KEKE-3310 file (N, C-alpha, C; in steps of 0.2 Angstrom, whole numbers, plus 5000, padded with zeros to 4 digits):
npx = (5088:5076:5063:5056:5039:5032:5026:5009:4999:4997:4999:5007:5024:5024:5012:5016:5027:5020:5012:5021:5027:5016:5014:5026:5025:5013:5018:5027:5018:5007:4990:4977:4967:4974:4984:4975:4970:4982:4986:4976:4969:4955:4950:4947:4955:4968:4968:4967:4979:4988:4986:4989:5003:5006:5005:5006:4992:4987:4979:4964:4968:4982:4984:4980:4989:5001:4998:4999:5012:5029:5032:5020:5015:5024:5021:5008:5009:5016:5007:4997:5004:5006:4993:4987:4993:4987:4985:4974:4964:4963:4974:4984:4982:4985:4999:5005:5001:4990:4974:4960:4952:4961:4970:4962:4959:4972:4974:4965:4969:4980:4976:4970:4958:4946:4943:4927:4917:4914:4923:4934:4932:4932:4945:4952:4948:4953:4967:4968:4965:4976:4986:4983:4986:5000:5004:5000:5008:5021:5020:5018:5030:5039:5035:5038:5051:5055:5054:5041:5030:5024:5011:5006:5005:4996:4985:4983:4980:4969:4969:4974:4989:4995:4991:4999:5012:5012:5010:5022:5032:5029:5033:5046:5053:5066:5064:5062:5067:5053:5043:5053:5056:5062:5070:5064:5054:5041:5042:5038:5040:5055)
npy = (4844:4855:4856:4867:4867:4864:4878:4881:4880:4895:4903:4918:4923:4931:4927:4914:4916:4922:4912:4903:4910:4911:4898:4896:4904:4898:4886:4890:4893:4902:4904:4900:4910:4921:4923:4927:4939:4946:4947:4952:4944:4932:4919:4908:4909:4910:4897:4889:4894:4888:4875:4873:4873:4862:4861:4854:4852:4857:4849:4853:4850:4850:4863:4869:4864:4869:4883:4883:4883:4889:4901:4907:4909:4918:4929:4931:4936:4947:4955:4956:4965:4976:4979:4982:4993:5002:5001:4997:4983:4982:4990:4982:4971:4975:4979:4967:4959:4951:4944:4953:4945:4934:4941:4945:4932:4927:4937:4934:4921:4924:4929:4941:4954:4959:4976:4985:4990:5004:5008:5007:5017:5028:5028:5029:5042:5049:5047:5054:5067:5069:5068:5079:5089:5088:5091:5104:5109:5108:5116:5129:5130:5130:5143:5151:5150:5156:5169:5175:5182:5177:5183:5186:5173:5168:5175:5172:5158:5158:5157:5157:5167:5159:5146:5145:5146:5134:5124:5127:5124:5110:5105:5106:5118:5130:5144:5162:5176:5184:5197:5200:5200:5194:5205:5213:5209:5197:5182:5167:5152:5142)
npz = (4922:4916:4904:4892:4888:4872:4863:4862:4847:4838:4849:4855:4858:4870:4876:4879:4888:4898:4903:4907:4917:4926:4929:4936:4947:4953:4956:4967:4977:4975:4974:4962:4962:4968:4958:4948:4953:4954:4941:4933:4925:4921:4932:4925:4914:4919:4924:4912:4905:4914:4913:4899:4899:4905:4920:4935:4945:4961:4975:4986:4999:4998:4995:5007:5016:5011:5013:5027:5030:5036:5030:5027:5040:5044:5035:5039:5052:5049:5042:5051:5061:5053:5049:5062:5065:5057:5043:5029:5024:5010:5006:5011:5003:4990:4992:4994:4984:4985:4986:4994:5001:5004:5012:5023:5028:5032:5041:5051:5054:5061:5072:5073:5076:5066:5059:5059:5044:5047:5056:5049:5039:5048:5052:5040:5036:5047:5045:5032:5036:5045:5035:5027:5037:5039:5026:5026:5037:5031:5020:5026:5033:5022:5016:5028:5030:5018:5021:5024:5036:5052:5055:5042:5036:5045:5041:5027:5028:5036:5050:5067:5073:5083:5080:5068:5073:5081:5072:5064:5074:5076:5063:5065:5062:5062:5072:5069:5079:5087:5078:5069:5052:5037:5026:5011:4996:4998:4991:4981:4989:4988)
capx = (5086:5069:5062:5051:5034:5031:5021:5003:4998:4993:5002:5012:5029:5022:5008:5019:5031:5015:5009:5027:5028:5010:5016:5032:5022:5009:5023:5030:5013:5002:4984:4974:4963:4979:4986:4970:4970:4988:4987:4970:4965:4950:4952:4947:4960:4973:4968:4969:4986:4992:4985:4992:5010:5006:5007:5002:4988:4986:4972:4963:4972:4989:4985:4979:4995:5006:4997:5001:5019:5032:5032:5014:5014:5027:5017:5002:5011:5018:5001:4994:5007:5004:4985:4985:4996:4982:4984:4968:4965:4964:4981:4989:4982:4989:5006:5008:4999:4985:4967:4958:4949:4966:4973:4957:4960:4978:4974:4961:4973:4985:4972:4968:4951:4946:4939:4921:4918:4913:4929:4939:4931:4934:4952:4954:4947:4958:4973:4968:4966:4983:4990:4982:4989:5007:5005:5000:5014:5027:5019:5019:5037:5042:5034:5041:5058:5056:5053:5034:5029:5018:5004:5004:5004:4989:4979:4982:4978:4963:4970:4977:4996:4997:4991:5004:5018:5011:5012:5029:5035:5028:5037:5053:5056:5069:5060:5066:5064:5046:5044:5058:5055:5067:5068:5063:5047:5039:5041:5036:5046:5059)
capy = (4849:4856:4857:4871:4864:4867:4883:4878:4883:4901:4907:4922:4922:4935:4923:4908:4918:4924:4905:4900:4914:4909:4891:4896:4907:4893:4880:4893:4893:4906:4901:4903:4916:4926:4924:4931:4946:4950:4949:4955:4939:4929:4913:4903:4911:4907:4889:4887:4895:4883:4868:4873:4872:4856:4863:4849:4856:4855:4847:4858:4848:4852:4870:4871:4862:4874:4889:4883:4883:4894:4907:4910:4911:4925:4934:4933:4940:4954:4958:4958:4971:4982:4981:4985:5000:5007:4999:4994:4976:4984:4992:4976:4966:4978:4979:4960:4955:4946:4946:4955:4939:4931:4945:4944:4925:4927:4941:4930:4915:4927:4931:4948:4956:4964:4982:4985:4995:5010:5009:5008:5023:5033:5027:5032:5049:5052:5047:5059:5073:5069:5069:5086:5093:5087:5095:5111:5111:5109:5122:5134:5130:5133:5150:5155:5150:5161:5176:5177:5183:5173:5186:5185:5166:5166:5178:5168:5152:5159:5154:5162:5166:5154:5140:5145:5144:5127:5120:5127:5120:5103:5104:5107:5124:5135:5151:5169:5180:5187:5204:5201:5197:5195:5211:5212:5207:5190:5178:5160:5148:5137)
capz = (4917:4914:4897:4891:4884:4866:4863:4858:4840:4839:4855:4854:4863:4876:4880:4882:4894:4904:4905:4911:4923:4930:4932:4941:4953:4956:4960:4973:4982:4974:4972:4955:4964:4969:4951:4944:4956:4953:4934:4930:4921:4925:4935:4920:4909:4923:4924:4905:4904:4918:4910:4893:4900:4909:4927:4940:4949:4968:4978:4991:5005:4997:4996:5014:5019:5009:5017:5034:5031:5040:5027:5027:5046:5045:5032:5043:5057:5046:5040:5057:5063:5048:5050:5068:5065:5054:5036:5028:5020:5003:5005:5012:4997:4985:4993:4994:4978:4987:4986:5000:5005:5007:5018:5029:5030:5035:5048:5056:5056:5065:5078:5072:5076:5060:5060:5055:5039:5050:5059:5043:5036:5052:5052:5034:5037:5052:5041:5027:5040:5047:5029:5026:5042:5038:5020:5028:5041:5027:5016:5031:5034:5016:5016:5033:5028:5012:5024:5025:5043:5055:5055:5035:5035:5048:5037:5021:5030:5040:5057:5072:5073:5088:5076:5064:5077:5083:5066:5062:5079:5074:5057:5066:5059:5067:5072:5070:5085:5085:5076:5064:5046:5032:5022:5004:4995:4999:4985:4982:4992:4983)
cpx = (5079:5068:5056:5046:5034:5025:5015:5002:4994:4995:5007:5018:5027:5017:5011:5023:5026:5013:5015:5028:5022:5012:5021:5029:5017:5013:5026:5024:5007:4996:4981:4970:4968:4982:4982:4970:4976:4989:4981:4966:4960:4953:4952:4953:4967:4974:4970:4976:4990:4992:4989:5000:5011:5008:5003:4998:4987:4979:4971:4967:4979:4989:4984:4986:5001:5004:4999:5008:5022:5032:5026:5012:5018:5024:5011:5003:5013:5012:4997:4997:5006:4997:4984:4989:4992:4981:4977:4969:4966:4971:4986:4988:4986:4996:5009:5005:4994:4978:4965:4955:4955:4969:4968:4958:4966:4978:4970:4965:4978:4982:4970:4960:4950:4941:4932:4922:4918:4920:4935:4938:4933:4942:4955:4953:4952:4965:4973:4968:4973:4988:4990:4986:4997:5008:5005:5006:5020:5026:5020:5027:5041:5041:5037:5048:5060:5055:5046:5033:5023:5011:5001:5002:4997:4984:4978:4979:4972:4963:4973:4985:4998:4997:4997:5011:5018:5013:5019:5033:5035:5032:5044:5057:5060:5066:5064:5063:5058:5047:5049:5056:5061:5065:5067:5056:5047:5039:5039:5041:5049:5056)
cpy = (4849:4858:4862:4868:4868:4872:4880:4883:4890:4905:4911:4921:4926:4931:4917:4910:4920:4917:4902:4903:4912:4902:4891:4899:4902:4888:4883:4894:4898:4902:4904:4909:4922:4928:4929:4938:4950:4952:4952:4950:4936:4922:4907:4903:4908:4900:4886:4888:4890:4877:4867:4872:4866:4856:4858:4853:4853:4853:4853:4856:4850:4859:4872:4869:4867:4881:4889:4882:4889:4901:4911:4912:4918:4930:4936:4937:4947:4958:4960:4965:4977:4984:4984:4992:5005:5006:4996:4987:4978:4986:4987:4972:4969:4978:4972:4956:4950:4948:4949:4950:4935:4934:4944:4937:4924:4931:4937:4924:4918:4929:4938:4949:4961:4970:4981:4990:5002:5012:5010:5015:5029:5033:5031:5040:5053:5052:5053:5066:5074:5071:5077:5091:5093:5091:5102:5113:5112:5115:5128:5135:5133:5141:5154:5155:5155:5168:5178:5177:5178:5176:5185:5178:5165:5169:5174:5161:5152:5155:5159:5161:5160:5147:5139:5143:5137:5123:5120:5123:5113:5101:5104:5113:5128:5142:5157:5172:5184:5195:5205:5197:5198:5201:5209:5209:5199:5187:5171:5156:5144:5131)
cpz = (4915:4907:4896:4886:4877:4866:4859:4852:4842:4845:4853:4859:4870:4880:4883:4888:4900:4907:4909:4917:4928:4933:4937:4948:4957:4959:4966:4978:4981:4972:4965:4956:4964:4962:4947:4946:4954:4945:4930:4925:4925:4927:4930:4915:4913:4923:4917:4903:4908:4915:4903:4893:4905:4916:4931:4945:4956:4970:4983:4997:5004:4998:5003:5018:5017:5012:5024:5035:5035:5037:5027:5034:5047:5041:5036:5049:5055:5045:5046:5060:5059:5049:5056:5069:5060:5046:5035:5024:5013:5002:5006:5006:4991:4986:4992:4988:4979:4986:4993:5004:5008:5013:5024:5032:5034:5042:5053:5058:5061:5072:5078:5072:5071:5062:5056:5049:5042:5053:5054:5040:5041:5052:5046:5034:5041:5048:5036:5031:5042:5041:5027:5030:5041:5031:5022:5032:5036:5022:5020:5032:5028:5015:5021:5032:5022:5015:5025:5033:5045:5054:5047:5034:5039:5044:5031:5023:5034:5046:5061:5071:5078:5084:5071:5067:5079:5078:5064:5067:5077:5068:5058:5063:5064:5066:5073:5077:5083:5083:5071:5058:5042:5027:5015:5003:4996:4992:4986:4985:4986:4982)
residu = (UNK:UNK:UNK:UNK:UNK:UNK:UNK:UNK:UNK:UNK:UNK:UNK:UNK:UNK:UNK:UNK:UNK:UNK:UNK:UNK:UNK:UNK:UNK:UNK:UNK:UNK:UNK:UNK:UNK:UNK:UNK:UNK:UNK:UNK:UNK:UNK:UNK:UNK:UNK:UNK:UNK:UNK:UNK:UNK:UNK:UNK:UNK:UNK:UNK:UNK:UNK:UNK:UNK:UNK:UNK:UNK:UNK:UNK:UNK:UNK:UNK:UNK:UNK:UNK:UNK:UNK:UNK:UNK:UNK:UNK:UNK:UNK:UNK:UNK:UNK:UNK:UNK:UNK:UNK:UNK:UNK:UNK:UNK:UNK:UNK:UNK:UNK:UNK:UNK:UNK:UNK:UNK:UNK:UNK:UNK:UNK:UNK:UNK:UNK:UNK:UNK:UNK:UNK:UNK:UNK:UNK:UNK:UNK:UNK:UNK:UNK:UNK:UNK:UNK:UNK:UNK:UNK:UNK:UNK:UNK:UNK:UNK:UNK:UNK:UNK:UNK:UNK:UNK:UNK:UNK:UNK:UNK:UNK:UNK:UNK:UNK:UNK:UNK:UNK:UNK:UNK:UNK:UNK:UNK:UNK:UNK:UNK:UNK:UNK:UNK:UNK:UNK:UNK:UNK:UNK:UNK:UNK:UNK:UNK:UNK:UNK:UNK:UNK:UNK:UNK:UNK:UNK:UNK:UNK:UNK:UNK:UNK:UNK:UNK:UNK:UNK:UNK:UNK:UNK:UNK:UNK:UNK:UNK:UNK:UNK:UNK:UNK:UNK:UNK:UNK)
# end
């Protein structure tokens, strides 16, 4: 049976719960730096909270040994797969509650060749363009299914009718026979 340490004088119940949560996460392998990044506290504050609830601190060798456990290797391989499919270090850090430095270290440990800053910017721009095109495709589909003709869509979006047809096809839109529109005034899509 574990006992809860007595709350230091002046500590609110919320601060005590936070200190106990930090201690539990530290015992399960999180580093002080990772805890600071995840909580938004400074490293000094995290260390003080851990010490105030009598958390046994690891040595550097113990931390390294813990990091090389099977769970960390699985995480490194998972990060590598996601990174190589186009995710950024920052996105991976946010998703897993790690620091960007830790993500880079794990990626290198898994044998990943990291992208340069320029490559990351190009990749991010390409993803943004793809996202905009997907958004445009779905917007065209909504309007087309609401009865707006392809020539009208082409005029509104300042592109050719063949571009509209290509985007509708990529969006998986069932097309009407050419030259037929739904009768009635065009209204905003649902």
